[in-house]
VOPAGU-2260 file (C-alpha; in pm, 1 decimal, decimal comma):
REM VOPAGU-2260
SITE   aa  ch    i         X         Y         Z
SITE  MET   A    0    6794,0    8205,5   10156,2
SITE  SER   A    1    6445,1    8108,2   10051,4
SITE  SER   A    2    6270,1    8345,2    9814,4
SITE  THR   A    3    6081,9    8645,2    9967,1
SITE  GLU   A    4    5762,1    8803,6    9830,8
SITE  TRP   A    5    5762,8    9103,7   10030,6
SITE  VAL   A    6    6020,7    9290,2   10270,8
SITE  GLU   A    7    5826,4    9533,4   10490,6
SITE  ARG   A    8    6138,4    9607,5   10730,8
SITE  LEU   A    9    6487,7    9471,9   10755,1
SITE  SER   A   10    6491,2    9206,7   11016,8
SITE  PRO   A   11    6785,6    9159,1   11256,0
SITE  ASP   A   12    6911,1    8868,4   11029,4
SITE  ASP   A   13    6874,9    9111,7   10712,6
SITE  LEU   A   14    7071,3    9352,3   10882,8
SITE  SER   A   15    7344,7    9101,3   10976,5
SITE  ILE   A   16    7361,9    9001,2   10601,9
SITE  LEU   A   17    7374,8    9397,4   10526,5
SITE  GLU   A   18    7691,4    9420,3   10756,0
SITE  THR   A   19    7839,2    9123,3   10562,3
SITE  VAL   A   20    7759,7    9251,6   10225,4
SITE  ARG   A   21    7901,1    9600,3   10322,1
SITE  GLU   A   22    8235,1    9457,4   10448,5
SITE  GLU   A   23    8271,5    9241,2   10138,9
SITE  TRP   A   24    8205,7    9504,9    9889,4
SITE  LEU   A   25    8428,2    9756,2   10078,3
SITE  LYS   A   26    8709,0    9482,2   10069,2
SITE  SER   A   27    8651,0    9426,9    9704,3
SITE  GLY   A   28    8621,5    9798,3    9608,6
SITE  LEU   A   29    8940,6    9885,0    9788,8
SITE  SER   A   30    9152,0    9544,3    9696,6
SITE  THR   A   31    9500,8    9556,8    9582,7
SITE  ALA   A   32    9500,2    9172,0    9541,7
SITE  PRO   A   33    9624,3    9031,1    9220,4
SITE  THR   A   34    9361,5    9045,1    8937,4
SITE  ASP   A   35    9178,7    8690,2    8850,3
SITE  ARG   A   36    9187,9    8725,9    8463,9
SITE  GLY   A   37    9007,6    8416,3    8414,4
SITE  ARG   A   38    8719,1    8496,6    8652,4
SITE  ALA   A   39    8688,4    8842,5    8516,2
SITE  GLN   A   40    8670,9    8728,2    8166,3
SITE  ALA   A   41    8391,9    8477,1    8242,4
SITE  ALA   A   42    8213,8    8755,7    8425,1
SITE  ALA   A   43    8242,9    8975,8    8120,7
SITE  ALA   A   44    8088,6    8722,1    7904,1
SITE  GLU   A   45    7793,3    8666,6    8125,8
SITE  ALA   A   46    7752,4    9047,7    8152,9
SITE  TYR   A   47    7758,1    9062,5    7771,6
SITE  LYS   A   48    7482,2    8788,9    7744,6
SITE  ALA   A   49    7263,5    8943,7    8002,4
SITE  ALA   A   50    7240,9    9236,8    7764,3
SITE  GLY   A   51    7176,0    9006,5    7477,7
SITE  LEU   A   52    7497,2    9047,2    7319,1
SITE  ASN   A   53    7751,4    8779,8    7204,7
SITE  PRO   A   54    8042,6    8768,6    7420,7
SITE  PRO   A   55    8368,5    8931,5    7295,1
SITE  ARG   A   56    8604,9    8732,7    7098,7
SITE  ILE   A   57    8916,5    8931,5    7207,8
SITE  PHE   A   58    9013,5    9036,7    7547,8
SITE  ILE   A   59    9299,2    9285,0    7603,5
SITE  TRP   A   60    9462,5    9315,6    7937,8
SITE  LEU   A   61    9640,5    9626,7    8071,4
SITE  LYS   A   62    9766,7    9752,4    8408,6
SITE  SER   A   63    9603,7   10071,2    8469,0
SITE  PRO   A   64    9282,1   10279,7    8398,0
SITE  TRP   A   65    9519,5   10529,8    8236,2
SITE  ALA   A   66    9638,4   10250,2    7988,2
SITE  GLY   A   67    9275,0   10132,2    7942,5
SITE  ASN   A   68    9159,9   10482,9    7868,7
SITE  THR   A   69    9464,4   10535,8    7624,2
SITE  VAL   A   70    9339,0   10227,0    7434,4
SITE  MET   A   71    9000,8   10393,0    7410,2
SITE  LYS   A   72    9160,3   10712,6    7285,3
SITE  LEU   A   73    9367,9   10522,2    7012,0
SITE  LEU   A   74    9075,1   10331,5    6903,0
SITE  GLN   A   75    8871,1   10621,3    6830,6
SITE  SER   A   76    9157,3   10817,5    6672,9
SITE  ASP   A   77    9297,6   10768,9    6295,4
SITE  LEU   A   78    9652,5   10758,2    6416,0
SITE  GLU   A   79    9877,7   10560,7    6186,6
SITE  TRP   A   80   10230,5   10621,4    6314,2
SITE  PRO   A   81   10320,2   10514,8    6655,6
SITE  TRP   A   82   10609,5   10759,7    6683,5
SITE  GLU   A   83   10359,8   11033,0    6726,6
SITE  LEU   A   84   10291,1   10917,8    7067,8
SITE  ASN   A   85   10481,7   10988,5    7385,7
SITE  SER   A   86   10692,6   10728,5    7559,3
SITE  ASN   A   87   10403,0   10602,7    7804,7
SITE  GLN   A   88   10126,0   10605,9    7526,0
SITE  LEU   A   89   10379,7   10405,3    7300,6
SITE  GLU   A   90   10412,6   10148,0    7575,7
SITE  VAL   A   91   10033,2   10090,7    7550,1
SITE  TRP   A   92   10031,7   10087,4    7174,5
SITE  ASP   A   93   10286,0    9811,6    7208,9
SITE  ALA   A   94   10132,2    9615,9    7478,3
SITE  VAL   A   95    9807,8    9581,2    7287,4
SITE  TRP   A   96    9940,2    9479,8    6945,7
SITE  LYS   A   97   10197,0    9235,7    7107,6
SITE  GLN   A   98    9883,7    9066,2    7282,2
SITE  LEU   A   99    9684,8    9039,1    6976,9
SITE  LEU   A  100    9981,9    8907,9    6749,5
SITE  PRO   A  101    9940,8    8526,8    6849,1
SITE  MET   A  102    9554,7    8559,2    6772,1
SITE  MET   A  103    9584,2    8707,4    6436,4
SITE  GLU   A  104    9624,6    8406,7    6215,7
SITE  GLN   A  105    9290,0    8263,0    6380,5
SITE  HIS   A  106    9111,2    8592,0    6312,8
SITE  VAL   A  107    9222,7    8676,8    5955,2
SITE  GLY   A  108    9292,9    8316,5    5819,6
SITE  GLU   A  109    9631,7    8137,2    5766,1
SITE  SER   A  110    9684,2    8238,1    5410,9
SITE  GLN   A  111    9600,9    8609,6    5450,3
SITE  TRP   A  112    9812,6    8637,2    5788,2
SITE  GLN   A  113   10108,2    8491,7    5571,4
SITE  GLU   A  114   10052,9    8742,7    5309,0
SITE  VAL   A  115   10032,2    9028,6    5557,5
SITE  ARG   A  116   10370,1    8910,3    5692,7
SITE  ARG   A  117   10536,7    8877,8    5380,2
SITE  GLN   A  118   10427,8    9234,2    5246,6
SITE  ALA   A  119   10528,8    9384,1    5590,8
SITE  ARG   A  120   10876,0    9223,6    5560,2
SITE  LEU   A  121   10893,0    9342,7    5196,6
SITE  ASP   A  122   10811,7    9715,4    5301,7
SITE  ALA   A  123   11039,1    9692,5    5586,1
SITE  THR   A  124   11346,6    9586,7    5383,1
SITE  LYS   A  125   11261,1    9833,3    5114,6
SITE  LYS   A  126   11241,9   10116,1    5385,8
SITE  VAL   A  127   11562,4   10030,1    5552,6
SITE  VAL   A  128   11743,9    9987,1    5191,3
SITE  GLU   A  129   11636,2   10334,8    5085,0
SITE  ARG   A  130   11751,7   10495,9    5406,6
SITE  HIS   A  131   12087,9   10316,5    5448,5
SITE  GLY   A  132   12170,7   10136,5    5110,6
SITE  VAL   A  133   12170,9    9801,6    5247,5
SITE  ALA   A  134   11937,5    9579,4    5437,3
SITE  ILE   A  135   12051,1    9593,3    5811,6
SITE  GLU   A  136   11877,2    9306,5    5963,1
SITE  LYS   A  137   11813,5    9472,4    6314,7
SITE  GLN   A  138   11642,1    9768,3    6150,4
SITE  VAL   A  139   11455,1    9538,8    5914,7
SITE  LYS   A  140   11312,8    9361,7    6224,3
SITE  GLU   A  141   11208,8    9704,1    6393,2
SITE  ALA   A  142   11042,3    9810,6    6077,1
SITE  PHE   A  143   10870,3    9484,2    6026,5
SITE  ALA   A  144   10737,6    9491,0    6387,1
SITE  GLU   A  145   10611,8    9848,4    6324,4
SITE  ASN   A  146   10438,3    9750,8    6005,0
SITE  ILE   A  147   10263,7    9471,7    6178,6
SITE  ALA   A  148   10178,1    9688,5    6465,7
SITE  ILE   A  149   10015,1    9935,7    6219,6
SITE  TYR   A  150    9817,7    9642,1    6054,3
SITE  ILE   A  151    9698,6    9502,7    6390,7
SITE  TRP   A  152    9583,0    9845,1    6513,9
SITE  ARG   A  153    9395,3    9897,0    6175,6
SITE  TYR   A  154    9216,9    9567,0    6205,2
SITE  LEU   A  155    9140,6    9636,2    6569,1
SITE  ARG   A  156    8962,4    9971,3    6481,9
SITE  ARG   A  157    8758,8    9797,4    6212,6
SITE  TYR   A  158    8670,6    9494,3    6435,5
SITE  SER   A  159    8599,6    9626,1    6764,4
SITE  GLY   A  160    8261,1    9786,3    6704,1
SITE  PRO   A  161    8094,5   10057,1    6932,8
SITE  LEU   A  162    8133,6   10063,4    7316,8
SITE  MET   A  163    7863,9    9881,4    7487,2
SITE  TYR   A  164    7870,2    9972,0    7857,3
SITE  SER   A  165    7563,4   10192,5    7873,6
SITE  ARG   A  166    7368,3    9927,3    7707,2
SITE  MET   A  167    7503,4    9638,1    7924,1
SITE  ARG   A  168    7426,0    9837,1    8248,4
SITE  SER   A  169    7090,5    9972,3    8153,9
SITE  THR   A  170    6961,1    9649,7    8003,9
SITE  ALA   A  171    7066,0    9439,4    8326,2
SITE  GLU   A  172    6964,9    9705,0    8577,6
SITE  GLU   A  173    6636,9    9762,2    8413,7
SITE  LYS   A  174    6562,2    9391,5    8410,8
SITE  VAL   A  175    6652,0    9361,0    8771,9
SITE  LYS   A  176    6435,5    9653,6    8879,5
SITE  SER   A  177    6143,1    9523,2    8685,7
SITE  ASN   A  178    6197,2    9193,2    8864,4
SITE  ILE   A  179    6213,5    9321,1    9217,6
SITE  ASP   A  180    5954,2    9600,9    9172,3
SITE  GLY   A  181    5709,2    9574,0    9469,5
SITE  LYS   A  182    5905,5    9337,8    9671,3
SITE  LEU   A  183    6072,2    9590,2    9907,0
SITE  SER   A  184    5907,3    9865,2   10090,7
SITE  ALA   A  185    6022,7   10194,9   10062,3
SITE  ILE   A  186    6136,6   10185,5   10434,6
SITE  ALA   A  187    6349,9    9878,5   10369,2
SITE  ALA   A  188    6505,3   10002,1   10048,5
SITE  ASP   A  189    6591,6   10354,8   10208,1
SITE  GLN   A  190    6751,1   10166,7   10506,1
SITE  ALA   A  191    6953,2    9965,2   10277,0
SITE  TYR   A  192    7045,7   10261,4   10070,1
SITE  HIS   A  193    7159,4   10466,3   10364,8
SITE  GLU   A  194    7350,4   10170,6   10570,4
SITE  LEU   A  195    7494,9   10000,9   10265,4
SITE  VAL   A  196    7497,4   10205,2    9944,9
SITE  GLN   A  197    7609,9   10530,1   10092,3
SITE  ALA   A  198    7893,0   10380,6   10317,3
SITE  VAL   A  199    8051,0   10198,0   10027,0
SITE  HIS   A  200    7998,9   10466,9    9774,3
SITE  GLN   A  201    8165,6   10712,6   10008,6
SITE  GLN   A  202    8473,7   10516,5   10076,3
SITE  VAL   A  203    8520,3   10355,1    9727,4
SITE  TRP   A  204    8401,7   10609,0    9486,6
SITE  SER   A  205    8428,0   10951,9    9656,1
SITE  PHE   A  206    8745,1   10898,8    9836,6
SITE  VAL   A  207    8932,4   10674,7    9573,0
SITE  ALA   A  208    8769,0   10637,3    9224,0
SITE  GLU   A  209    8672,9   11005,8    9178,1
SITE  PRO   A  210    9013,1   11141,5    9225,1
SITE  LEU   A  211    9129,2   10872,7    9011,3
SITE  ARG   A  212    8874,0   10972,0    8748,6
SITE  GLN   A  213    9019,4   11307,1    8767,2
SITE  GLN   A  214    9354,4   11196,2    8679,2
SITE  VAL   A  215    9277,1   10917,8    8414,1
SITE  PRO   A  216    9208,4   11166,5    8101,5
SITE  MET   A  217    9515,6   11357,4    8127,7
SITE  MET   A  218    9637,9   11288,6    7778,6
SITE  GLY   A  219    9901,2   11487,7    7591,6
SITE  GLY   A  220    9999,9   11521,8    7221,6
SITE  VAL   A  221    9789,0   11360,5    6956,4
SITE  LEU   A  222    9551,4   11186,3    7193,0
SITE  ALA   A  223    9449,3   11523,7    7396,3
SITE  GLY   A  224    9098,2   11618,9    7355,7
SITE  PRO   A  225    8732,6   11571,9    7485,2
SITE  GLN   A  226    8700,5   11283,2    7747,0
SITE  LYS   A  227    8451,7   10992,1    7659,9
SITE  TRP   A  228    8319,7   10813,5    7970,2
SITE  GLU   A  229    8176,3   10501,4    7837,8
SITE  ASN   A  230    8322,6   10240,7    8063,5
SITE  GLY   A  231    8256,2   10034,3    8358,2
SITE  TYR   A  232    8452,0   10099,3    8690,8
SITE  GLY   A  233    8489,6    9732,4    8794,0
SITE  GLN   A  234    8578,4    9726,3    9158,9
SITE  HIS   A  235    8484,5   10089,6    9182,0
SITE  ASP   A  236    8122,3   10015,8    9087,7
SITE  ALA   A  237    8089,8    9867,8    9440,4
SITE  GLY   A  238    7844,2   10119,1    9561,1
SITE  TRP   A  239    7549,5   10072,2    9341,0
SITE  LEU   A  240    7615,6    9694,5    9277,3
SITE  SER   A  241    7622,8    9613,8    9658,7
SITE  TYR   A  242    7259,9    9710,7    9682,2
SITE  TYR   A  243    7132,6    9451,3    9434,8
SITE  ASP   A  244    7360,6    9201,9    9585,1
SITE  PHE   A  245    7214,2    9251,4    9939,1
SITE  VAL   A  246    6865,5    9222,7    9791,5
SITE  GLY   A  247    6939,5    8901,4    9655,7
SITE  ARG   A  248    7074,5    8772,6    9955,3
SITE  ILE   A  249    6771,0    8846,6   10166,3
SITE  GLY   A  250    6569,4    8632,4    9942,4
SITE  VAL   A  251    6435,2    8840,8    9691,0
SITE  LYS   A  252    6440,7    8682,3    9345,5
SITE  GLY   A  253    6528,3    8866,1    9008,8
SITE  THR   A  254    6874,0    9019,9    9061,3
SITE  GLU   A  255    7040,2    8737,7    8834,9
SITE  PRO   A  256    7094,4    8982,8    8521,7
SITE  LEU   A  257    7336,7    9188,6    8708,4
SITE  ARG   A  258    7555,9    8874,7    8826,6
SITE  GLY   A  259    7798,5    8930,8    8543,9
SITE  LEU   A  260    7871,8    9306,5    8614,9
SITE  GLN   A  261    7897,9    9207,0    8989,5
SITE  ASP   A  262    8144,2    8937,6    8927,2
SITE  LEU   A  263    8353,2    9192,0    8697,2
SITE  ALA   A  264    8379,6    9421,5    8988,6
SITE  ARG   A  265    8481,5    9146,7    9243,1
SITE  ASN   A  266    8764,9    9030,1    8984,4
SITE  CYS   A  267    8903,1    9340,9    8811,1
SITE  GLY   A  268    8958,2    9712,9    8756,5
SITE  TRP   A  269    8811,0    9955,6    8514,6
SITE  TYR   A  270    8706,7    9813,7    8172,1
SITE  TRP   A  271    8593,2    9911,2    7833,2
SITE  PRO   A  272    8363,7    9670,5    7667,7
SITE  TYR   A  273    8321,1    9716,3    7301,4
SITE  GLU   A  274    8086,8    9490,6    7069,7
SITE  LYS   A  275    8348,6    9258,3    6979,3
SITE  ILE   A  276    8642,0    9317,3    7213,0
SITE  CYS   A  277    8675,1    9397,7    7582,9
SITE  VAL   A  278    8946,6    9603,3    7730,5
SITE  LEU   A  279    9021,7    9511,9    8104,9
SITE  THR   A  280    9257,3    9651,0    8360,4
SITE  GLU   A  281    9413,9    9508,9    8674,0
SITE  ARG   A  282    9347,4    9634,1    9028,5
SITE  PRO   A  283    9600,8    9862,4    9181,5
SITE  VAL   A  284    9903,6    9706,6    9353,3
SITE  ALA   A  285    9898,3    9975,4    9634,3
SITE  LEU   A  286    9657,6   10175,1    9805,7
SITE  GLU   A  287    9744,6   10426,0   10101,0
SITE  ARG   A  288    9478,4   10627,3   10287,1
SITE  ASP   A  289    9472,2   10839,3   10597,3
SITE  ASN   A  290    9276,8   10783,1   10920,9
SITE  ARG   A  291    8966,1   10971,0   10731,7
SITE  ARG   A  292    8999,6   10721,5   10452,4
SITE  ARG   A  293    9102,4   10959,8   10209,3
SITE  LEU   A  294    9374,5   10892,8    9954,3
SITE  HIS   A  295    9714,3   10997,6   10132,7
SITE  GLY   A  296   10068,9   10882,7   10045,0
SITE  GLU   A  297   10344,0   11018,1   10301,4
SITE  SER   A  298   10636,1   10940,0   10073,4
SITE  SER   A  299   10490,9   10748,1    9760,7
SITE  MET   A  300   10193,3   10742,8    9520,6
SITE  ALA   A  301    9873,2   10697,7    9739,1
SITE  MET   A  302    9749,8   10458,9    9467,2
SITE  ARG   A  303    9989,5   10263,8    9234,1
SITE  PHE   A  304    9907,1   10039,5    8958,6
SITE  GLY   A  305   10139,6    9763,4    8782,6
SITE  ASP   A  306   10274,8    9987,1    8500,3
SITE  ASN   A  307   10378,3   10232,4    8779,7
SITE  TRP   A  308   10098,3   10502,9    8702,2
SITE  GLY   A  309    9896,7   10629,1    8975,2
SITE  VAL   A  310    9820,2   10921,7    9177,8
SITE  PHE   A  311    9971,0   11124,0    9443,5
SITE  ALA   A  312    9755,5   11260,9    9719,3
SITE  TRP   A  313    9807,7   11435,9   10029,9
SITE  HIS   A  314    9490,0   11389,4   10285,3
SITE  GLY   A  315    9257,3   11369,0    9984,4
SITE  VAL   A  316    9404,5   11646,0    9783,8
SITE  LEU   A  317    9552,0   11550,9    9443,9
SITE  VAL   A  318    9906,9   11695,4    9425,7
SITE  PRO   A  319   10199,2   11678,7    9171,5
SITE  GLY   A  320   10460,2   11400,1    9252,9
SITE  TYR   A  321   10719,9   11671,0    9382,9
SITE  VAL   A  322   10479,4   11778,9    9648,0
SITE  VAL   A  323   10509,7   11424,5    9815,6
SITE  LEU   A  324   10856,8   11306,1    9686,9
SITE  LEU   A  325   11024,6   11660,2    9757,7
SITE  PRO   A  326   11326,5   11597,1    9509,3
SITE  GLU   A  327   11448,4   11952,7    9610,3
SITE  PRO   A  328   11463,0   12139,2    9925,3
SITE  LEU   A  329   11111,6   12308,1    9983,3
SITE  THR   A  330   11143,3   12701,3   10003,1
SITE  PHE   A  331   10909,2   12986,6   10083,9
SITE  ASP   A  332   10953,0   13106,8    9736,2
SITE  LEU   A  333   10879,1   12758,8    9579,9
SITE  ILE   A  334   10565,8   12743,7    9784,5
SITE  GLU   A  335   10452,2   13103,5    9674,2
SITE  ALA   A  336   10531,5   13014,9    9308,1
SITE  GLU   A  337   10284,6   12718,2    9322,9
SITE  PRO   A  338    9969,7   12841,8    9135,6
SITE  ASN   A  339    9726,7   12584,6    9254,9
SITE  VAL   A  340    9564,2   12702,1    9601,0
SITE  GLU   A  341    9497,7   12347,4    9723,4
SITE  VAL   A  342    9865,3   12234,5    9639,5
SITE  ARG   A  343    9990,4   12538,2    9802,2
SITE  ARG   A  344    9813,2   12450,8   10124,7
SITE  VAL   A  345    9965,5   12098,2   10119,1
SITE  LEU   A  346   10319,9   12251,0   10066,5
SITE  ILE   A  347   10270,7   12499,0   10347,1
SITE  GLU   A  348   10157,0   12208,1   10578,9
SITE  ARG   A  349   10481,4   11995,6   10477,3
SITE  PHE   A  350   10715,0   12310,4   10525,7
SITE  GLY   A  351   10561,5   12384,7   10858,7
SITE  LEU   A  352   10314,0   12656,3   10906,4
SITE  ASP   A  353   10524,6   12851,0   11182,3
SITE  LYS   A  354   10831,2   12838,5   10965,7
SITE  TYR   A  355   10636,2   12981,7   10676,9
SITE  LEU   A  356   10496,7   13267,5   10869,5
SITE  ARG   A  357   10833,2   13356,4   10989,3
SITE  GLU   A  358   10956,3   13368,0   10630,9
SITE  GLY   A  359   10659,5   13560,8   10504,1
SITE  ARG   A  360   10542,6   13916,6   10544,1
SITE  VAL   A  361   10317,1   13869,7   10871,8
SITE  ALA   A  362   10103,4   14133,5   11028,4
SITE  LYS   A  363   10019,8   14127,0   11391,7
SITE  MET   A  364    9635,8   14174,8   11421,2
SITE  HIS   A  365    9581,6   14143,3   11788,1
SITE  GLU   A  366    9741,5   14022,5   12112,9
SITE  ASP   A  367    9597,0   13945,5   12454,2
SITE  GLN   A  368    9662,4   13709,7   12743,9
SITE  CYS   A  369    9533,5   13413,1   12537,4
SITE  GLY   A  370    9807,1   13459,1   12253,7
SITE  ILE   A  371    9890,3   13675,1   11940,0
SITE  LEU   A  372    9677,3   13669,2   11629,8
SITE  TYR   A  373    9871,0   13701,6   11293,0
SITE  ARG   A  374    9752,0   13766,6   10948,6
SITE  MET   A  375    9934,5   13670,7   10606,9
SITE  GLN   A  376    9803,2   13762,0   10268,6
SITE  SER   A  377    9829,6   13436,7   10040,9
SITE  GLN   A  378    9820,2   13513,8    9659,8
SITE  GLY   A  379    9505,6   13385,1    9501,3
SITE  ASP   A  380    9368,8   13242,3    9836,3
SITE  GLU   A  381    9191,3   13358,2   10155,7
SITE  PRO   A  382    9423,7   13523,9   10403,3
SITE  ILE   A  383    9613,5   13293,7   10643,0
SITE  LEU   A  384    9531,9   13368,0   11003,5
SITE  VAL   A  385    9725,1   13203,1   11285,0
SITE  VAL   A  386    9704,8   13247,2   11657,3
SITE  ARG   A  387   10025,2   13187,7   11848,8
SITE  VAL   A  388    9997,2   13039,6   12199,6
SITE  MET   A  389   10238,7   12944,4   12453,2
SITE  ASN   A  390   10238,0   12636,9   12676,0
SITE  SER   A  391   10196,4   12756,4   13035,7
SITE  THR   A  392   10393,3   12459,9   13170,0
SITE  PRO   A  393   10756,0   12466,2   13092,5
SITE  GLU   A  394   10936,0   12167,8   12939,1
SITE  PRO   A  395   11184,3   11946,0   13139,8
SITE  ASP   A  396   11467,6   12164,9   13022,8
SITE  GLY   A  397   11292,5   12499,1   13107,2
SITE  THR   A  398   11192,5   12612,4   12775,0
SITE  ILE   A  399   10842,7   12717,6   12691,0
SITE  LYS   A  400   10680,9   12561,1   12387,7
SITE  GLU   A  401   10487,7   12779,9   12148,5
SITE  TYR   A  402   10223,9   12669,3   11900,7
SITE  PHE   A  403   10086,8   12813,1   11573,6
SITE  LEU   A  404    9737,2   12715,9   11504,9
SITE  ARG   A  405    9550,8   12802,1   11199,6
SITE  VAL   A  406    9206,6   12961,8   11231,6
SITE  PRO   A  407    8936,8   13089,0   10999,3
SITE  PRO   A  408    9001,0   13434,9   10832,2
SITE  THR   A  409    8697,4   13566,3   11016,7
SITE  MET   A  410    8865,5   13575,3   11345,0
SITE  GLN   A  411    8957,2   13921,1   11482,0
SITE  ARG   A  412    9102,3   13869,2   11835,1
SITE  ALA   A  413    9354,7   13623,9   11973,0
SITE  ARG   A  414    9097,5   13487,4   12254,2
SITE  GLN   A  415    8827,7   13459,2   11986,4
SITE  ALA   A  416    9079,8   13261,0   11782,0
SITE  VAL   A  417    9189,2   13029,9   12058,0
SITE  ALA   A  418    8824,0   12973,8   12164,5
SITE  TRP   A  419    8740,9   12860,2   11807,4
SITE  THR   A  420    9002,8   12580,9   11832,4
SITE  PHE   A  421    8817,4   12437,6   12132,5
SITE  GLY   A  422    8482,6   12478,6   11931,8
SITE  LEU   A  423    8373,8   12747,9   12167,6
SITE  THR   A  424    8263,1   13117,4   12136,8
SITE  GLU   A  425    8491,5   13393,6   12279,6
SITE  GLU   A  426    8224,9   13436,6   12559,8
SITE  GLU   A  427    8224,4   13051,3   12638,5
SITE  TYR   A  428    8603,7   13010,7   12660,8
SITE  GLN   A  429    8699,5   13079,4   13024,4
SITE  PRO   A  430    9003,6   12861,0   13090,0
SITE  LEU   A  431    9104,7   12802,8   13456,0
SITE  VAL   A  432    9438,5   12683,6   13358,7
SITE  GLU   A  433    9561,3   12706,8   13001,5
SITE  THR   A  434    9803,8   12423,0   12880,0
């Protein structure tokens, strides 16, 4: 589109572009398509240049945000021995040094790399002989690989430099803000924000990325400790990036400095841009949501990545895997033993509210022609109030269906509780025929 000097209000054409941009960024932010590594690396190089930085010489690819975060934790640690890691962390350790292995001769020079390998082999042989009295080739090879891995990780820590994401984002965004200042009225900008940014942010960030962010830093053992959030969120940065994409598409010049970050978001998952290396991760391979667009998996992870790390969620509530997978029969006692209130509510839902009430200690609060109101005290949570109602129309077999409907703990009478389920007050609820 031709350049625009001033946008007072969004035209019908602008609003059509806004809808297109919104759909594109929602699709990108929620994508489970295979990651385009080549495009992502080219985008990263452009984003570095926009911030006045040299492009990274080393790209490290991993399959999940958890793995990328693990690399960040390893780089800021002084860990030497990989056997201090748990099995999942060790897989990340191995994935990184094996990726760098073919590059090392180029980085340190042929003669030095040959000397490193020679010394690693000697040390490995000596270690195995001291342990077993003889050089067992299989164990020598394992010890040699371990020594090479330690060397590469030491090199990576020295070489990587500091994390640069804050600089990359702030430099590019400030340039763009300066370029477009005075070209959009407050009315036009506000409309774009509410109809584009908020919609994308809610679905992509609030419902997907934020729950993921809560799960990522769960590090055990030697990597446990304070979390450092100095990374880009790739596809999950769709919300704020969509605004500048839209502004550029309606003809406002000056958004080019953000093109690298936008292309990164279109082509990869979370990333950690260091001064000389860039750790990138792939998009999820599966994403399940409920009809309100919240993370929800009925029988598997709600979001799963290529290394089989992910999150279990039930209608937006993060839950342990057993809540979804139910490897053992769900019982009243198991529910009562769950310390997390939100998880317990999910377990009650899965168990069945009527069954849960029948097995618990329930007190009848009130009864009238509309139904029976029951109360059950729940440990660490507000009391559970349920109104029991009967269907006035018999089933074909002559039976009468009963329903247990959960209501707020402020309810005091059965009629009041039934009225609440219809969004009415007790006085407004005057059914002619109850069904």
